[in-house]
N, C-alpha and C positions, 0 to 999 in steps of 0.2 A: 415452515408450516404455513399452509394456506388458510386464510380466514374462512369461516363458515358463511354460507349464503345468508343465513339469518342475521349474522353480525353486520354484513354489508347493507342489508335492508334496513336494519336499525340505524346504522350510521347515516344513511341517506335521509331517513325521516328526521333525525336530529338536525342534519344540515338544512333541511327545508324549514323546520319550525324554529330552529335556533333556541329551543327550549326542551330540556329533557323531560320535564313533567308533561308537557303537552304532547311530545312525541310518544311517550309511554301510553298516554291515554288514547291516542290515535291508533297505536299498534295493538292495543288491548292487552298490554302486559304491565307488570308492576314496575315502578320506577327503579327500585334497587336491581331488578333483573336487567333492565336496560343499561343502567350505569355499569354493571358488572360486564355486560357484553362489550361495551365501548372500551373498558379497561383491558379486556382480553385482546381486542383488536389492536390497541396501542402496544401491548406487550409483543404481539406478533410482528408489528411493524418496527418496534424498537424506538418509537417516538410518540408524542401525544398528537392526536388529530383534532381535538377541540380544546379551546381555552375557556374555562369556566369563569363567568362573571356574575355579579349580583343580579343583573337583569336577564341573564340567560347564558348562552354560549356563543362563541365565535369559532370559526374554523382556523386551525393553525395553517402554516404554509404546507405542511405535509398533508393536512386534512383537505386543503383545496386541491392538491394534486390527486389525492385519493378519490375525491368526489368526481373528478373528470373521468376516472377509470372505473369506478365502482359499478356504475350502471352497465357499462360495456361488459364487465366481468360477469354480471348477473345475466345479461342477455346471452352471452356465450354459454354460460352454464345451462340456461334454459334450452338452448339449441342442442347442446350435448344430450340432455335428458330426453328431449323430444326425438332426437335421432335414435337414441338407444331404445326408447319405447317403440318407435316405428319399426326398427329392425327386428324387434321381438314379435311383432304382429304382421309385418309385411315382408315380402321377398325383395328387400332392397339392400344396397350397400356396395362397397368396393372391396373386392377380395383378390389377394395375390396368390397365385398358384406357382409352386416351385417344383421343377423336375429337370432331369438331365435332358438336353436337347434331343437326344436320340429317343428317349422314352416318350417324349411329347409326340413323336411321329406316330406311335402306335397305341399309346395309352390314353391320350385325350379322347373323350367320348365322341363317337361318330355323330351322336345326337346333339353335340354342343351348339351348333348353329340354331337348331330348333329350340333348345333350352334358352338361349339368349333372346330369341324372338318372343318366347312366351313369358320371359321375365325381364321386361325393359328397365326395371329398377335396379338390376344387378350389373355392375361394371367389373371387368376382369383385367388383371395384369398377369403376365407370365415372366418368371425369372428362371434362368437355366444355370445349373451348377452340378457338381458331384453330389451324390445322395447324402453323404455325411455332412456336407455344407448346407444342404437343404434342411436336414434334421435340426442342425444347430440354429438355423434361421427361424424355424417353426418354434423351437423352444424359447427363443428370445423375442418372439412376436414380430419378427421382420417379415415373415411369410405366414399366411393363414392356413393353407393346405398344401401338403407335399405329397408327391408321388415318388416313392423312393425304393431302392433295392436293398434288401436285407437289413432293415432298421434294427437297432439295438433297443431293447426295452428301456423306457425312461419314465419316472413317476409323473412327469408333466404331460406325457403324450398318450393319445389314443391311437392305436395301430390297428388298421383293418386290412386283412388280406384281400388282394384283388385277383392275382393269378401267379403262375410260375413262369419262369423262362430258363433257358439253358444257353450258356456261353460256351462256344466251341469253335472248331476249325471248319471254315467254309471255303468253297472254291466254285468256280464256274467251269465245269468239265468241258464245255464247248469252246471256251476261249482261253483257258489258262496257258500261259507261255512258259512259266517256270514254276515247278513245285518246290524249288529251293528257296523261294522268297516268302518271307512271313511279314504280314502287315498287321499292326496291332497298336493298342493304346497302352503304353507302359504304366500309366497311372492307375489302371484298374487292378484291384486285388485279385479278381478272377483271372486276369492275364498271368499274374505272377504264379498263381496256383497251377494253371495249365502248363506253363513253361517248366515248372519244377516236376510236374507229373511226367512229362515226356523227356526229361533231361537225359536219361540213359539212351534214348533212341531218337534224339533230335537230329533231323536231317536238313535243317534250314541253314543256309550259308550266307544269306543276305537278308537284312532286316529293314523294314520301312516303318517308322513310328509316327503316329498322329493321335491327337486328342479328339479328333472328329470321327465319330462312328459313321457318319454319313459318307465322309471321304473314304474311310477304310472299306465300306461296303461298295462304293462306286468303283474303287480301284480293283477290288476283288471281282466285281461283276464284269469289268473290262479285261480280266485275265492277267492282271499284273502279278498275281501270286495268290497265296493262301491267306485268308483273313481270319483273325479271331474276332468273332462278332456275336452279340446276343441274338438268339434265334428269332425273336420277334422283329428285330431290326432287319435281319437277313431276309425274312419273309416279306416285310413291308416294302423294303427298297429293292429287293433282289429280283423282282418281277418273275418269280417262280423259276429262275435260272440258276440260283445258288443251291448247292447241295453240301451235305457233310462230306468231308474228305474220305472218311471210311466209317463203317458201322460200329467198329470197336474203338473208336477214338474217345478220349476222355471228354467229359462235359461238366461244367460247373453249374449246378442248379441254383437259380436265384428265386427269391420270393419278392414279388412286387406288391407294395402296400401303400395305402393312404395313411398319412400321419397328420394329426392336428391336435391342438389343445382342446380339452373338454369344454372350456369356457366359450369357444366359438359357436358351439351348437345352441347357445342362447339366441343366436340370430337365425331367423327363419330362412333368410337367403342362403346362409352358409349350410344350414341343414339340408335344404333342397339341392344345393350344389354337391354336397357329399353323397347324397342319395343318387344323384345323376351319375357320378363316377362309379359307384358301386353297381348300379343296375346295368350300365353300359358295358362295363368290363367283366361282368359275371359271365357273359357269353364267350369271353375269350379264354376261359380256363381250360377248354378242351383243345386249344390249338396245339398241334404237335410241333416240336422243335427239332425233329430229325426225320 
């Protein structure tokens, strides 16, 4: 258990005056209250911090060590309070955004450079991982805001819909060299569903696996085979050259959402950042994925 800031302030005053009665008078509190606060501090530390004598008090060895650190602890606490208060009133702070690397290519706001220029007090970091890992990191406070696919409801999370996407089979009809080659990310649940859906009519004889959607899209664009790609990734990186393999092919519909803990909205900077994501991606809801 950490000592209360008042207890540290009381201790510092006792250390300065070396007299509990005088310290209580200077602090404007009753002497029994001051003595009780010092006792609580000693219980928390597990040792005495002052040695009571007839003429006043002296600091114990533990008290001398505490005195060296107490003022720094209070200064640090004041800085934390100041920063928290400032974040509530000003658009400042450092925020970590989490999303899959491929999602970042099309879901990060186009207006982000302008947003950063308009909010010089905000610093951003980006972490890339699978959506389920991003959600876990948001819940555990390791990431502030996540852009994820198909999040599961959780009592600690706020989930805001941004747009939909469709994962399906894409090819470059102008360059494809073999329609028997399938390029895909085996870690995706969407991939597993698609492969099970076409199991009875699977025509693929050769498989290329990669965890990079950028590489899958690039290889598909160059005609290496058919790629299982999220539609928005195919559109962003495909330079309008990628098409669905057929109109009647299966597609897995995804929901792309913002996820964050409700507490983060106490920060004006985080609130403005969330609004930027929502406004920027609202326009993307009408993008067709076929």
